[in-house]
GUVONU-855451 format. One record per residue: residue in one letter; x, y, z of N, C-alpha, C, O in turn. Coordinates in steps of 0.2 Angstrom, whole numbers, padded with zeros to 4 digits, always signed. Atoms other than C-alpha are relative to their C-alpha. Layout:
N
AXYZXYZXYZXYZ;...
END
This chain:
282
M-0002+0001-0006-0076+0279+0088+0003+0006+0000+0004+0009-0006;S-0001-0005-0004-0071+0293+0099+0008-0001+0000+0010-0006+0001;R-0008-0001+0000-0051+0299+0097+0002-0001+0007+0006-0004+0008;H-0004-0001-0006-0050+0304+0115-0005-0006+0005-0011-0009+0005;P+0003+0006-0005-0051+0291+0130-0006+0003+0004-0007+0009+0004;T+0005-0001-0002-0066+0290+0139+0001+0003+0006+0005+0001+0011;V+0000-0004-0006-0070+0304+0152-0006-0003+0003-0011-0004+0001;T+0007+0002-0006-0080+0299+0167+0002+0003+0007+0007+0003+0009;V+0001-0002-0008-0084+0308+0184-0006-0003+0003-0012-0002+0000;A+0005+0003-0005-0093+0299+0199-0006+0005+0000-0005+0011+0000;V+0008-0004-0001-0112+0307+0201+0001+0003+0005-0001+0009+0005;R-0001-0004-0006-0108+0311+0218+0006+0006+0001+0005+0010+0005;D-0006-0004+0003-0092+0321+0212-0003+0005-0005+0000+0011-0005;A+0004-0004+0004-0103+0329+0200-0005+0006+0004-0004+0012+0004;V+0005-0005-0005-0117+0335+0213+0004+0005+0004+0002+0010+0005;D-0004-0005-0006-0104+0341+0225+0004+0006-0004+0006+0012-0001;R-0001-0007+0005-0096+0353+0210-0006+0005-0003-0005+0011-0005;S+0006-0003+0004-0112+0359+0202-0006+0001+0004-0007+0006+0006;F+0008-0001-0002-0128+0356+0210-0001+0003+0007-0006+0007+0008;I+0001-0002-0007-0123+0359+0230+0002+0008+0000-0002+0012+0003;P-0001-0008+0001-0115+0378+0226-0006+0002-0001-0009+0006+0002;S+0006-0004+0003-0131+0381+0215-0006-0001+0007-0008+0005+0009;V+0004-0001-0006-0143+0375+0230+0001+0004+0004-0004+0008+0005;E-0001-0005-0006-0134+0385+0243+0000+0006-0001-0002+0010+0003;A+0002-0008+0003-0136+0401+0232-0007+0000-0002-0008+0005-0003;L+0008+0000+0000-0156+0398+0230+0001+0001+0008-0001+0007+0009;R+0002+0000-0006-0155+0395+0251+0004+0009+0001+0002+0011+0006;A-0003-0006-0002-0143+0413+0251-0007+0005-0002-0006+0010+0001;L+0003-0005+0002-0159+0422+0243-0005+0001+0005-0008+0006+0006;Q+0006+0000-0004-0171+0417+0258+0003+0005+0006-0001+0006+0011;G-0001-0005-0005-0161+0429+0269+0000+0008-0002-0006+0011-0003;A-0001-0006+0004-0156+0447+0262+0002+0001-0008+0002+0006-0011;G-0002-0001+0006-0150+0442+0247-0005+0003-0007-0003+0004-0013;A+0005-0001+0004-0166+0447+0237+0001+0007-0003-0002+0009-0008;Q-0003-0007+0000-0158+0465+0238+0005+0000-0002+0006+0006-0004;D-0006+0000+0002-0140+0461+0232-0001-0001-0008-0004-0006-0009;P+0000+0000+0006-0138+0463+0214+0005-0007-0002+0003-0011-0006;V-0004+0004+0000-0124+0450+0214-0003-0008+0003-0001-0014+0001;A+0002+0006-0003-0134+0437+0225-0006-0002-0004-0008-0007-0004;V+0005+0004+0004-0148+0438+0212+0004-0002-0007+0002-0006-0011;H-0002+0005+0006-0137+0434+0198+0002-0005-0002+0003-0008-0007;R-0003+0008-0003-0129+0420+0207-0005-0004+0000-0005-0010-0003;G+0005+0003+0000-0146+0414+0211-0003-0002-0008-0005-0008-0009;R+0002+0001+0006-0152+0416+0193+0005-0005-0003+0002-0010-0005;T-0005+0005+0003-0136+0406+0186-0001-0006+0001-0001-0011-0002;S+0001+0009-0002-0139+0393+0198-0006-0003-0002-0005-0008-0004;V+0005+0003+0001-0157+0390+0194+0002-0003-0008+0001-0009-0009;R-0002+0003+0006-0151+0389+0175+0004-0006+0000+0002-0010-0003;R-0004+0005+0000-0137+0378+0178-0004-0009+0002-0003-0014-0001;L+0004+0004-0002-0149+0367+0189-0006-0004-0005-0007-0010-0005;R+0005+0003+0005-0162+0366+0176+0005-0005-0006+0004-0010-0008;S-0004+0004+0006-0149+0361+0163+0003-0005+0001+0005-0009-0004;N-0004+0005-0002-0140+0349+0173-0005-0006+0004-0002-0011+0005;V+0003+0004-0003-0153+0340+0181-0004-0007-0004-0005-0012-0002;R+0000+0005+0004-0157+0331+0166+0005-0006+0000+0003-0012+0000;V-0006+0006-0002-0140+0322+0169+0000-0005+0005+0003-0010+0004;L+0000+0005-0004-0145+0313+0183-0005-0004-0001-0004-0009+0002;D+0004+0007+0002-0160+0302+0175+0004-0004-0002+0010-0003-0004;G-0004+0005+0000-0156+0288+0176+0003-0004+0007+0004-0010+0009;H-0004+0002-0006-0146+0289+0191-0005+0001+0007-0004-0003+0011;V+0005-0002-0006-0160+0297+0204-0006+0000-0004-0006-0003-0009;E+0006+0000+0000-0177+0301+0203-0003+0006+0001-0008+0006+0004;P+0004-0006-0002-0182+0318+0203-0007+0000-0001-0010-0004-0005;L+0006-0002+0000-0199+0325+0205-0001+0001-0008+0003+0004-0010;P+0003-0002+0006-0208+0327+0187+0000+0008+0001+0002+0012-0004;S+0003-0007+0001-0212+0345+0192+0006+0003+0002+0005+0008+0003;L-0006-0004-0004-0194+0350+0199+0002+0005-0006+0003+0011-0004;R-0001-0006+0005-0190+0359+0181-0002+0005+0000+0000+0010+0001;G+0005-0006+0000-0205+0368+0181+0000+0004+0007+0000+0010+0007;E-0001-0005-0006-0203+0375+0198+0007+0002+0001+0008+0004+0007;L-0007-0005+0000-0185+0381+0194-0001+0005-0005+0002+0010-0005;G+0003-0006+0004-0193+0390+0180-0004+0004+0002-0003+0010-0001;W+0003-0006-0004-0204+0399+0191+0006+0003+0004+0006+0009+0005;A-0004-0003-0004-0191+0402+0202+0007+0005-0005+0010+0010-0003;G-0004-0005+0003-0179+0408+0187-0003+0007-0003+0000+0012-0003;E+0002-0007+0002-0192+0421+0181-0002+0004+0006-0003+0010+0004;C-0001-0005-0007-0194+0428+0200+0006+0003+0000+0006+0009+0003;L-0007-0003-0001-0175+0432+0199+0001+0004-0007+0004+0009-0006;G+0000-0002+0005-0176+0435+0179-0002+0007+0001+0001+0011-0003;M+0002-0006+0000-0186+0450+0184+0003+0005+0004+0001+0011+0003;V-0004-0004-0004-0175+0459+0196+0006+0001-0006+0006+0006-0009;R-0007+0002+0003-0158+0453+0186-0003+0006-0006+0000+0012-0007;D+0001-0004+0005-0167+0462+0170-0001+0008+0001+0001+0012-0003;V-0001-0007-0002-0169+0477+0178+0004+0004+0001+0004+0009-0002;D-0008-0002-0001-0153+0479+0184+0004+0002-0005+0008+0007-0006;V-0004-0002+0008-0146+0477+0166-0002+0005-0002+0003+0010-0003;L+0004-0006+0003-0158+0490+0159+0001+0005+0005+0000+0011+0002;S-0003-0005-0004-0152+0502+0173+0006+0000-0001+0007+0006-0003;S-0009+0000+0002-0133+0499+0171+0001+0003-0007+0005+0008-0008;R+0001-0001+0007-0137+0501+0152-0003+0008-0001+0001+0012-0004;V+0005-0007-0001-0149+0518+0155+0007+0005+0004+0009+0010+0001;T-0005-0003-0003-0135+0525+0167+0007+0002-0002+0010+0007-0001;A-0006-0001+0004-0121+0523+0157-0002+0003-0007+0003+0006-0010;A+0001-0003+0007-0130+0530+0140-0002+0008+0002-0003+0012-0003;A+0003-0005-0002-0137+0545+0151+0006+0007-0002+0005+0012-0006;H-0005-0005+0001-0121+0554+0151+0000+0003-0008+0002+0009-0009;G+0000-0002+0006-0122+0555+0132-0006+0003-0004-0006+0004-0010;L+0007-0002+0002-0140+0561+0131+0001+0008-0002+0006+0011+0001;P+0001-0006+0004-0143+0577+0120-0003+0005+0008-0007+0003+0013;E+0002-0003-0006-0147+0590+0134-0007+0002+0001-0009+0003+0006;Q+0005-0002-0001-0163+0593+0129-0006-0006+0002-0011-0005+0004;L+0003+0006-0002-0168+0575+0133+0001-0002+0008-0002-0007+0010;S-0004+0001-0006-0158+0575+0150-0005-0001+0004-0005-0007+0008;G+0006+0002-0003-0174+0576+0158-0003-0005+0001-0005-0008+0007;G+0004+0006+0001-0183+0562+0151+0005-0004+0002+0002-0007+0006;G-0004+0004-0003-0168+0552+0155+0001-0001+0006+0003-0007+0008;A+0002+0000-0006-0169+0556+0172-0005-0003+0002-0005-0008+0007;A+0006+0002-0001-0185+0552+0173+0000-0008-0001-0001-0012+0003;T-0001+0007+0003-0182+0535+0164+0004-0004+0005+0002-0010+0008;V-0005+0003-0008-0169+0530+0178-0004+0000+0005-0001-0004+0009;A+0003-0003-0007-0181+0535+0193-0007-0004-0004-0011-0006+0001;L+0005+0005+0001-0195+0524+0184+0004-0009+0000+0002-0014+0003;L-0005+0008-0003-0181+0508+0183+0001-0002+0006+0000-0007+0008;R+0002+0001-0007-0180+0511+0200-0004-0002+0005-0003-0005+0010;A+0007+0001-0001-0197+0510+0203-0002-0009-0001-0004-0013+0003;Q+0002+0008+0002-0199+0494+0193+0005-0004+0004+0004-0009+0005;R-0005+0005-0005-0182+0487+0203-0005+0000+0008-0004-0005+0011;R+0001+0000-0009-0191+0490+0221-0006-0005-0002-0007-0009+0002;S+0005+0005+0000-0207+0481+0214+0003-0006-0002-0001-0011+0001;A-0004+0007+0001-0196+0466+0207+0001-0003+0006+0000-0008+0008;E-0002+0003-0006-0188+0465+0222-0006-0002+0006-0006-0008+0009;E+0007+0002-0005-0204+0465+0233-0004-0007-0004-0006-0012-0001;Q+0004+0008+0004-0211+0451+0221+0005-0006+0001+0003-0012+0001;L-0005+0005+0000-0194+0442+0222+0001-0002+0009+0002-0008+0011;R-0001-0001-0007-0193+0445+0241-0006-0006+0003-0006-0010+0007;S+0006+0004-0001-0211+0437+0242+0001-0007-0004-0001-0012-0001;A+0001+0007+0003-0208+0423+0232+0007-0005+0004+0005-0010+0006;V-0005+0005-0004-0192+0416+0241-0001+0000+0008+0004-0002+0012;S+0001+0002-0007-0200+0418+0258-0007-0005+0002-0009-0007+0008;S+0006+0004+0001-0216+0407+0250+0001-0006+0002+0007-0008+0001;S-0001+0007-0002-0218+0390+0256+0001-0004-0007+0006-0008-0007;R-0001+0003+0008-0218+0384+0236+0008+0002+0000+0011-0003-0001;F-0006-0002+0001-0200+0393+0236+0004-0006+0005+0009-0009+0003;R-0003+0003-0007-0195+0383+0254-0001-0008-0003+0004-0012-0002;D+0000+0006+0003-0202+0366+0245+0004-0002-0005+0006-0007-0006;L-0005+0001+0005-0191+0369+0231+0006-0001+0001+0010-0003-0003;V-0006+0001-0003-0176+0370+0241+0001-0007+0003+0006-0010+0001;D+0001+0004-0003-0182+0356+0251+0001-0007-0005+0004-0011-0003;E+0001+0006+0004-0184+0344+0236+0007+0000-0005+0008-0005-0008;L-0007-0001+0002-0166+0350+0229+0004-0004+0005+0009-0007+0004;D-0005+0002-0006-0159+0346+0247-0001-0009-0001+0004-0012+0000;L+0000+0007+0000-0167+0328+0244+0004-0005-0007+0006-0011-0008;L-0003+0003+0005-0160+0326+0226+0007-0001+0001+0009-0007+0001;V-0007+0002-0002-0142+0329+0232+0002-0004+0003+0007-0007+0002;K-0002+0004-0003-0143+0320+0245-0001-0010-0004+0002-0015-0003;E+0000+0008+0003-0149+0304+0234+0007+0000-0004+0010-0005-0004;A-0004+0000+0006-0137+0308+0220+0006-0001+0004+0009-0006+0002;S-0007+0000-0004-0122+0310+0234+0000-0008+0000+0006-0010-0001;S-0002+0008-0003-0125+0291+0239+0000-0004-0006+0001-0010-0005;S-0001+0004+0005-0124+0285+0221+0008-0001-0002+0013+0002-0001;S-0009+0004+0001-0109+0274+0215+0000+0001-0008+0005+0000-0011;D+0000+0000+0006-0113+0277+0198+0006+0009-0005+0009+0014-0003;D-0004-0006+0001-0103+0287+0185-0003+0004-0007-0008+0002-0010;L+0003-0002+0006-0106+0299+0170+0005+0000-0005+0010+0003-0003;E-0002-0002+0006-0099+0299+0154+0000+0005-0004-0006+0007-0006;A+0000-0006+0004-0093+0315+0145-0004-0002-0007-0009+0002-0008;R+0002+0001+0006-0097+0307+0128-0010-0001+0000-0013+0001-0005;D+0007+0000+0000-0116+0304+0135-0003+0005+0001-0009+0006-0001;V+0003-0008-0004-0118+0321+0145+0001+0005-0007-0004+0007-0010;V-0002-0005+0005-0108+0332+0133-0002+0000-0007-0005+0005-0010;G-0001+0002+0007-0108+0324+0117-0010+0002-0002-0010+0007-0007;P+0007-0004+0003-0130+0328+0114+0001+0006+0001-0002+0009-0003;R+0000-0008-0001-0127+0345+0120+0004+0003-0005+0003+0008-0009;W-0004-0003+0007-0114+0348+0107-0003-0002-0006-0004+0002-0011;R+0005+0000+0007-0125+0340+0093-0004+0006-0001-0003+0010-0006;A+0004-0005+0000-0138+0352+0099+0004+0007-0004+0002+0009-0009;V-0003-0007+0001-0126+0368+0097+0002-0001-0008+0004+0004-0011;R-0002+0002+0005-0121+0360+0080-0007+0003-0004-0008+0007-0008;D+0007+0000+0004-0140+0359+0074-0003+0006+0001-0007+0008-0003;A+0001-0008-0001-0142+0377+0082+0003+0005-0005+0000+0010-0008;V-0003-0004+0003-0130+0384+0072-0002-0002-0008-0004+0003-0012;R+0002-0001+0007-0134+0374+0055-0008+0003-0002-0010+0003-0008;G+0006-0003+0003-0152+0382+0055+0000+0007+0002-0005+0010+0003;L+0003-0007-0001-0149+0399+0058+0002+0002-0010+0005-0002-0014;D+0002-0001+0006-0152+0408+0041+0009+0006-0001+0013+0008+0003;D-0008-0004+0002-0135+0420+0032-0001+0006+0005+0003+0008+0009;L+0001-0007-0005-0143+0436+0042-0004-0005+0005-0009-0007+0003;P+0003+0004-0004-0147+0425+0058-0005+0006+0004-0004+0012+0004;S+0005-0005-0003-0164+0433+0068+0003+0000+0006+0007-0004+0008;D-0002-0001-0006-0162+0438+0085-0004-0006+0004-0001-0008+0009;E+0003+0006-0003-0174+0424+0090+0005-0006-0001+0006-0008+0005;H-0006+0005+0004-0161+0411+0081+0005+0000+0005+0006-0005+0009;L-0006-0001-0001-0147+0418+0088-0001-0003+0010+0002-0006+0013;H+0000+0000-0006-0154+0417+0106-0002-0006+0002-0002-0008+0008;E+0001+0009+0000-0158+0397+0103+0007-0001+0000+0008-0005+0004;F-0007+0002+0000-0141+0396+0100+0004+0001+0006+0008-0004+0008;R-0001+0000-0006-0136+0403+0114-0002-0004+0005+0002-0006+0009;I+0002+0005-0006-0146+0393+0127+0003-0008-0003+0004-0013+0002;E-0002+0007+0002-0139+0377+0117+0006+0001+0001+0009-0005+0002;T-0007-0001-0001-0121+0385+0120+0001-0002+0008+0006-0005+0010;K+0000+0000-0009-0125+0387+0139-0002-0005+0002-0002-0006+0008;R+0002+0006-0004-0132+0371+0141+0006-0006-0001+0007-0010+0003;A-0005+0005+0004-0117+0361+0132+0006+0004+0005+0009-0001+0008;R-0004-0003-0004-0105+0373+0144+0000-0002+0007+0005-0002+0011;Y+0002+0002-0005-0114+0368+0158+0001-0008+0002+0001-0010+0007;A+0000+0007+0000-0114+0350+0155+0008-0003+0000+0009-0008+0003;A-0007+0000+0001-0094+0351+0151+0003+0002+0008+0007-0002+0010;E-0003-0003-0006-0090+0360+0167-0002-0005+0006+0000-0004+0012;L+0003+0006-0005-0098+0344+0177+0009-0004-0001+0010-0008+0004;F-0005+0007+0002-0080+0334+0169+0005+0004+0001+0011+0002-0001;S-0006-0004+0000-0068+0349+0173+0005-0001+0003+0010+0000+0001;P-0005+0006-0004-0059+0340+0187+0004-0005-0003+0009-0006+0000;V-0002+0005+0003-0056+0327+0176+0001+0000-0010+0001-0005-0013;A+0000+0000+0006-0056+0332+0158+0007+0003-0003+0008+0002-0008;G-0005-0004+0002-0040+0342+0158+0001+0007-0002-0002+0011-0001;P+0001-0006+0003-0033+0356+0147-0006+0000-0006-0009+0006-0007;R+0006+0000+0005-0046+0350+0133-0005+0003+0003-0008+0008+0001;G+0007-0003-0003-0060+0352+0145+0000+0008+0002-0005+0011+0001;D-0001-0007-0001-0054+0368+0151+0000+0004-0004-0003+0010-0003;R+0001-0004+0007-0053+0374+0133-0007+0000-0002-0009+0005-0005;F+0006+0000+0003-0069+0369+0128-0004+0005+0005-0007+0010+0003;V+0004-0005-0006-0077+0377+0144+0000+0008-0003-0005+0012-0004;R-0001-0008+0002-0068+0394+0139-0001+0002-0004-0002+0008-0004;R+0003-0001+0006-0072+0394+0122-0007+0001-0001-0010+0005-0003;A+0009+0001-0001-0091+0389+0126-0002+0006+0004-0007+0009+0003;T+0002-0005-0005-0091+0404+0140+0000+0007-0007-0005+0010-0008;A-0002-0005+0004-0083+0415+0126-0006+0002-0005-0009+0007-0004;L+0007+0001+0005-0098+0411+0112-0005+0003+0005-0009+0007+0003;Q+0007-0002-0003-0110+0413+0126-0001+0006+0002-0006+0009+0002;D-0001-0008-0002-0104+0431+0132-0001+0004-0008-0003+0010-0008;A+0001-0006+0003-0104+0437+0115-0007-0002-0003-0009+0004-0005;L+0007-0001+0002-0122+0431+0110-0004+0003+0004-0010+0005+0002;G+0004-0002-0005-0127+0436+0128+0001+0008+0000-0004+0011+0002;V+0000-0008-0001-0121+0455+0126-0006+0000-0007-0011+0003-0006;Q+0003-0001+0005-0131+0453+0108-0008+0002+0003-0012+0006+0001;H+0008+0000-0003-0147+0449+0118-0001+0002+0003-0007+0003+0004;D+0002-0005-0005-0145+0459+0132-0003+0009-0006-0007+0014-0004;A+0001-0007+0004-0146+0474+0117-0007-0001-0004-0010+0004-0006;V+0006+0001+0003-0161+0465+0110-0008+0002+0004-0014+0005+0002;R+0004-0002-0005-0170+0466+0126-0003+0007+0001-0009+0010+0001;A+0000-0007+0000-0165+0483+0130-0005+0004-0005-0010+0006-0002;C+0004-0002+0005-0172+0489+0113-0006-0002+0001-0010+0003+0001;D+0008-0001+0001-0189+0481+0114-0003+0003+0007-0009+0004+0007;W+0005-0002-0005-0192+0488+0133-0001+0006-0001-0006+0008-0001;F+0000-0006+0002-0187+0505+0126-0006+0003-0004-0009+0008-0002;L+0004+0001+0004-0199+0503+0111-0007+0000+0003-0012+0002+0000;G+0008+0004-0003-0213+0495+0123-0002+0006+0006-0006+0005+0010;Y+0002-0005-0005-0213+0513+0135-0006+0001-0001-0007+0003-0007;G+0007-0002+0003-0231+0516+0136-0001+0007+0005-0007+0008+0006;G+0002-0005-0004-0231+0531+0147-0004+0005-0002-0005+0004-0007;N+0003-0007+0004-0239+0547+0144+0005+0007+0001+0002+0012+0000;D-0004-0005-0003-0226+0558+0150+0005+0000-0007+0009-0004-0008;A-0004+0000+0007-0216+0565+0133+0007-0001+0001+0010-0004-0004;G-0006-0002-0001-0200+0569+0141+0003-0008+0000+0007-0009-0004;P-0002+0005-0001-0197+0551+0146-0001-0007-0007+0003-0012-0009;A+0002+0004+0006-0205+0543+0130+0006+0002-0005+0009-0003-0008;R-0006-0002+0003-0192+0554+0120+0006-0004+0001+0010-0006-0004;A-0007+0001-0003-0178+0549+0130+0001-0008-0002+0006-0010-0005;C-0001+0008+0001-0182+0530+0128+0001+0000-0008+0005-0003-0010;G+0000+0001+0007-0185+0533+0109+0008+0000-0002+0011-0005-0005;W-0007+0002+0002-0166+0537+0109+0004-0004+0003+0010-0004+0000;F-0003+0006-0002-0161+0524+0119+0000-0007-0002+0005-0011-0002;A+0001+0003+0006-0169+0513+0109+0004+0000-0006+0006-0005-0008;A-0005+0000+0008-0160+0519+0092+0005-0002+0003+0008-0007+0000;Q-0007+0003-0002-0144+0515+0102-0002-0007+0002+0002-0011-0001;A-0002+0007-0001-0148+0499+0108-0002-0006-0007+0000-0011-0008;A+0001+0003+0007-0155+0494+0090+0008+0001-0005+0011-0003-0009;A-0006+0001+0004-0138+0500+0083+0004-0004+0003+0009-0007+0000;E-0005+0003-0002-0128+0490+0095-0003-0007-0001+0001-0012-0002;R+0002+0007+0001-0140+0475+0093+0001-0002-0008+0002-0008-0009;D-0001+0003+0007-0138+0473+0073+0008+0002-0002+0010+0001-0007;G-0008+0000+0002-0119+0478+0074+0003-0006+0004+0009-0008+0003;L-0004+0006-0003-0117+0463+0085-0003-0007-0002-0003-0012+0002;R+0004+0006+0002-0127+0450+0075+0005-0004-0003+0004-0010-0005;E-0005+0004+0003-0112+0444+0068+0008-0002+0005+0012-0005+0003;A-0007+0002-0004-0099+0445+0082+0001-0005+0002+0007-0007+0004;W-0002+0007-0004-0102+0427+0089+0005-0004-0007+0007-0010-0006;R-0004+0003+0003-0093+0421+0073+0007-0002+0001+0009-0008-0001;P-0006+0000-0001-0075+0422+0077+0001-0005+0008+0006-0009+0009;A+0000+0004-0007-0079+0413+0096-0003-0006-0003+0001-0011-0001;W+0001+0006+0001-0088+0399+0088+0004-0004-0006+0003-0010-0006;A-0006+0003+0006-0074+0396+0073+0004-0002+0006+0004-0009+0006;S-0005+0002-0005-0063+0394+0089-0003-0005+0004+0001-0010+0006;L+0002+0005-0004-0075+0383+0098-0002-0007-0005-0004-0012-0002;R+0003+0007+0004-0080+0370+0084+0006-0002-0003+0006-0005-0008;E-0005+0003+0002-0062+0367+0081+0002-0007+0003+0000-0008+0009;P+0002+0006-0003-0060+0348+0084+0005+0000+0007+0002-0004+0012;K-0004+0000-0006-0046+0350+0099-0002+0005+0005+0002+0007+0009;A+0003-0004-0005-0058+0361+0108-0005-0006+0004-0007-0005+0010;R+0004+0006-0003-0067+0344+0113+0003-0006+0003+0008-0008+0001;F-0004+0004-0005-0062+0332+0125-0005-0007+0001-0003-0011+0006;W+0003+0006-0002-0075+0318+0124+0000-0006-0006-0002-0012-0005;
END
């Protein structure tokens, strides 16, 4: 039996807190948002939150079976832009430390990423102006409307409990020296648990706030390591014929690899904090 009293939140309140702001973030992209890095980041986060939390509504409303797949498509469109933005920030910061003989290649790499950003932005603008994206937003609006009229409640032990067990299973599956792929899976499960817990923030009190805060810290620690993994892969995968950018990408790859490996154990203190019983509220 749980040591904590049952924590419940009305479905309509969960929708107001999580679903409606996320749908609005996607609707904002239909304007000029595709050009704004902040709007793109907010849209990508909203898609991830919607994909994770739409499962919570099973049994309370009936979302289309294709909804999660369509959200996945939207996330891929947003991810192309966001990934280039993250890489560009990394290269711009690292370029100041480039050896002088690689400076030209570094500038060329920045120019290459800018060109990729323009291409990804164009694809995103095309996606968010398409009938497919409009249909997705319309379907989300219908889902929100239906869920907002529900008189059902969500129980934290039923919603957050399974997500927490998935996090624990992910940790138990890690090797002594965990692979990048397994750490990424661990991060995804942590993120899902955090999104589920956020639905109960208005009613979960200090324990709920503590769990969300510590889950966010763990997710961030794993996320920085994952960013270094993605950056290293991109630099190593550079296939241009120009020797200048190729050498600079090799230098950037070495930096990203060192950061990737140095951060492979950095998540453990955050996990030790999150796993404490006092961090749970269900």
